Each structure stands twice: as C-alpha cells, then as structure tokens.
C-alpha positions in Angstrom: -73.3 254.3 76.7 -72.7 254.2 72.9 -76.5 253.8 72.2 -77.4 256.8 74.3 -74.9 259.2 72.7 -75.8 258.1 69.1 -79.0 260.2 68.6 -77.4 263.2 70.3 -74.4 263.1 68.0 -76.6 262.8 64.9 -78.7 265.7 66.1 -75.6 267.9 66.7 -74.3 267.1 63.2 -77.7 268.0 61.6 -77.7 271.3 63.4 -74.2 272.1 62.1 -75.1 271.2 58.6 -78.2 273.3 58.5 -77.7 276.5 56.5 -77.6 279.7 58.6 -80.8 281.7 58.6 -80.9 284.7 56.3 -80.8 288.1 58.0 -84.2 289.8 58.4 -85.3 292.0 55.6 -86.4 295.6 56.5 -90.2 295.8 56.7 -90.6 298.3 53.8 -88.2 296.4 51.5 -87.9 293.3 49.3 -84.8 291.2 49.7 -83.2 288.5 47.5 -79.6 287.3 47.2 -77.9 290.4 48.4 -80.3 292.8 46.6 -82.5 295.0 48.7 -85.3 297.0 47.0 -86.8 299.7 49.2 -88.2 301.8 46.3 -91.6 303.6 46.4 -92.3 303.1 50.1 -92.5 306.8 51.3 -89.4 306.3 53.4 -87.9 309.5 55.0 -84.6 307.8 56.0 -82.4 304.9 55.2 -83.5 301.6 56.9 -81.1 300.7 59.6 -81.7 296.9 59.7 -79.8 296.2 56.4 -77.8 293.1 56.2 -74.0 293.4 56.0 -74.0 291.2 52.9 -76.1 293.7 50.9 -74.6 294.3 47.5 -77.4 296.3 45.8 -79.6 298.9 47.5 -82.5 300.6 45.7 -84.0 303.6 47.6 -85.5 305.5 44.7 -88.9 307.3 44.7 -89.0 308.0 48.4 -89.0 311.1 50.6 -85.5 311.1 51.9 -84.4 314.8 52.4 -81.1 314.5 54.3 -78.3 312.0 54.6 -76.8 312.7 58.0 -73.6 311.4 59.5 -73.3 307.6 59.1 -76.7 307.3 57.5 -75.8 303.7 56.4 -74.8 300.8 58.6 -71.5 299.1 57.7 -72.0 297.6 54.2 -68.6 296.5 53.1 -70.0 294.6 50.1 -72.3 297.3 48.7 -71.6 297.8 45.0 -74.6 299.8 43.9 -76.6 302.5 45.7 -79.6 304.1 44.0 -81.3 307.2 45.4 -83.0 308.9 42.5 -86.3 310.8 42.8 -86.1 311.6 46.5 -86.1 315.1 48.0 -82.5 315.0 48.9 -81.1 318.5 49.5 -78.2 317.8 51.9 -75.5 315.1 52.2 -73.3 315.3 55.3 -69.6 314.9 54.8 -69.7 311.7 56.9 -72.9 310.3 55.3 -71.2 307.6 53.1 -68.7 306.3 55.6 -68.5 302.5 55.5 -69.3 302.2 51.7 -65.8 301.9 50.5 -66.6 299.1 48.0 -69.3 301.1 46.2 -68.9 301.1 42.4 -72.1 303.0 41.3 -74.0 305.9 43.0 -77.2 307.4 41.6 -78.2 310.7 43.1 -80.2 312.0 40.1 -83.5 313.9 40.3 -83.0 315.4 43.7 -82.6 318.9 45.2 -78.8 319.0 45.7 -77.3 322.5 45.4 -73.9 322.0 46.8 -71.6 319.0 47.4 -68.6 318.7 49.7 -65.4 316.9 48.5 -65.2 315.2 52.0 -68.5 313.4 51.3 -66.9 311.3 48.5 -63.5 310.6 50.1 -64.6 307.1 51.4 -65.7 306.1 47.8 -62.3 305.2 46.5 -63.7 302.5 44.2 -66.6 304.5 42.7 -66.7 304.2 38.9 -70.1 305.7 38.0 -71.7 308.8 39.5 -75.0 310.3 38.5 -75.7 313.9 39.6 -78.2 314.7 36.8 -81.3 316.7 37.3 -80.4 318.4 40.5 -80.0 322.1 41.4 -76.2 322.4 41.0 -74.9 325.7 39.8 -71.3 324.8 40.3 -69.3 321.8 41.5 -66.1 322.0 43.5 -63.3 320.3 41.5 -62.3 318.5 44.8 -65.4 316.4 44.5 -64.2 314.8 41.3 -60.5 314.6 42.4 -61.6 312.5 45.4 -62.8 309.8 43.0 -59.7 308.2 41.4 -61.6 305.3 39.8 -64.4 307.4 38.2 -65.2 306.3 34.7 -68.7 307.7 34.0 -70.1 311.0 35.2 -73.7 312.4 34.6 -74.1 316.1 35.2 -77.0 316.9 32.8 -80.0 319.1 33.5 -78.5 321.2 36.2 -78.7 325.1 36.3 -75.0 325.6 35.7 -73.7 329.2 36.3 -71.2 329.8 33.5 -69.1 332.4 35.3 -65.5 332.4 36.5 -66.6 330.0 39.3 -67.1 327.2 36.8 -63.6 327.5 35.4 -62.1 324.6 37.6 -65.0 322.3 36.6 -64.7 323.3 32.9 -61.0 322.4 33.0 -61.7 319.0 34.6 -64.4 318.3 32.0 -62.1 319.3 29.1 -59.4 316.9 30.3 -61.9 314.1 31.0 -64.3 314.2 28.0 -64.4 310.5 27.7 -65.9 310.2 31.3 -68.7 312.8 30.7 -72.0 311.3 29.7 -74.8 313.1 27.8 -72.5 316.0 27.0 -75.2 317.7 24.8 -77.4 318.1 27.9 -74.7 319.8 30.0 -75.9 323.4 29.4 -75.4 326.9 31.0 -78.4 328.4 32.7 -76.8 331.7 33.9 -76.0 334.3 32.6 -78.9 334.9 30.3 -76.5 335.5 27.4 -75.3 331.9 27.7 -78.6 330.3 28.5 -78.7 326.8 27.0 -75.2 327.1 25.7 -73.2 323.8 25.9 -70.5 324.0 28.6 -68.3 321.7 26.6 -68.3 324.2 23.7 -66.7 326.9 25.8 -63.1 327.7 25.1 -60.2 329.4 26.8 -61.2 332.8 25.4 -64.5 332.5 27.4 -62.6 332.7 30.6 -60.0 335.3 29.5 -61.4 337.9 32.0 -61.1 335.4 34.9 -58.0 336.1 37.0 -56.0 333.2 38.4 -55.3 335.2 41.5 -59.0 335.7 42.3 -59.6 335.9 46.0 -61.4 333.2 47.9 -64.3 333.6 50.3 -61.9 333.4 53.3 -59.9 336.4 51.9 -63.1 338.5 51.6 -64.1 337.6 55.2 -60.7 338.6 56.4 -60.9 341.9 54.6 -64.4 342.5 56.2 -62.9 341.9 59.6 -59.7 343.8 59.1 -61.3 346.8 57.4 -63.4 348.1 60.4 -60.6 347.2 62.8 -58.1 349.3 60.8 -60.6 352.2 60.6 -61.1 352.2 64.4 -57.4 351.9 64.9 -56.7 354.9 62.6 -59.3 357.0 64.5 -57.8 356.1 67.8 -54.3 356.9 66.6 -55.3 360.3 65.1 -57.1 361.2 68.3 -54.1 360.2 70.4 -51.7 362.1 68.3 -54.0 365.2 68.2 -54.4 365.2 72.0 -50.6 364.8 72.4 -49.9 367.8 70.2 -52.5 369.9 72.0 -51.1 369.0 75.4 -47.6 369.6 74.2 -48.5 373.1 72.9 -50.3 374.0 76.1 -47.3 373.0 78.2 -45.0 374.9 75.9 -47.1 378.1 76.2 -47.2 377.7 80.0 -43.4 377.6 80.2 -43.2 380.7 78.0 -45.6 382.5 80.3 -43.7 381.8 83.5 -40.4 382.9 81.9 -41.7 386.5 81.3 -40.3 389.2 83.8 
C-alpha cells in the first residue's frame, strides 16, 4: 500500500510547488512583470484580456477615439495609464471605473474638448494628470476638485478661452501654483487681444467685468421655455378679458333696450 501511494504523493507535491502560469498577454501587446506595452499597434480600443495584476499600461500612439463605459477590466493594481497620441475625443463618465489605485494618467496629444468631473471621481489616488496638447478651451473646476491627491498638472498647449468662463479655473490655478507644470506654456488663445498671453499672469482686474451672479446654462434654458409660454398666456388672458368685456357691454345694452317704453 505504502509503495503504491509514494509516487502519487510526490507528484501531487510537485504540482503544488509549481509556480502558477502567467496570464495570457493580449496579442497586440508586450508583457513583463506587471507592465503591459500596447503602444503603436493601431488599436481602436483598449484590449479586454488584461491581467488583474497589471501595474503599468502603455497605450500611446494608437487610434483610440472613445473611452466608453467601463472601457477597462478591473485593474485594482494599475498605477500608471498612458494614452498619449491617440485620437481620443470623448471619455464617458464611467470609463475609468475600477482604476482606483491609479497614480499617473497621461491623456496628452489627443482631441479632448470637454471633460466631465464624474469621469475622474474614481481616481481618488491620482497624483499626476497630463492634459497637455488637447483642444480644451475651458475646464470645469469640478474636474480638479475631484482629485484630492493631485500633485502635478499639465495643461499646456490648449486653446484656452480667456473669458469669464475661465475664471473658476484661473482661481484654482492661482491657489495651486506649485501643482501646475510648464506654466509658461499655459497661454490664452481667445480673444485675439489676449492671444498667447500667459493665463498665470492674469490678475483680479482682468475679471472685474465678470459677475458672480452670472446665469448658468440651465437658467437660460428655463428662460427660453418660460418666455414663449408667458407670451401665449398673456395673449390668451387679453383675449379672454376682451371677450368678457364685449359680452358684458352687449348684455348691458340689451337690458337698456328692453327697459325702454
């Protein structure tokens, strides 16, 4: 009995001691020790077969145009995500869910025109964000407020519109100068009078004409809806009152007529 079970026991021990097989690497990528390099492979979307132990993901120089909802599999250990030189024009508010450990995000040299604060809410540990060389004319302050650990921000080479709409961003930049990288390249594009003028050189007097009580887009939409409705209501009211007066006068004249001898 003992002789028969000996080889089986040894084989079982060898199988337990054998190191687990490494997860498969996506076909268009190179993988090594948690680093996945998928650069320059004409990818149009993020590979789905990424290992959960991925710590660094390079996706630069591809043709990714959109990051839709849950574009990435769960990557709880991902620390660096690099997406420069794609054709990225849209990032869904749920695109980065599952990347809570991320420390560095590079979105430079893309076609981004607007960013939603909700997109960055999952990135509570993000320390470095590169938005340079995009098409951003303004940036909602909520985007930056949703990143409590942010230590380095790149915003250079964007067509910034230096009007009242940039006032919240200017305030954030003024209070966080140490976090802003390459300040000399943070320039106004519009209006023409301020073309190539450094945003960080603007002062309070530059925004003197901007009213704190400026109306939001929702207010303007409400006015556009209420205006025509009020106009139609006033016409109806005037018509109703006019008709009532006419009818009243007609009845009054009739009573006068029948009272005559």
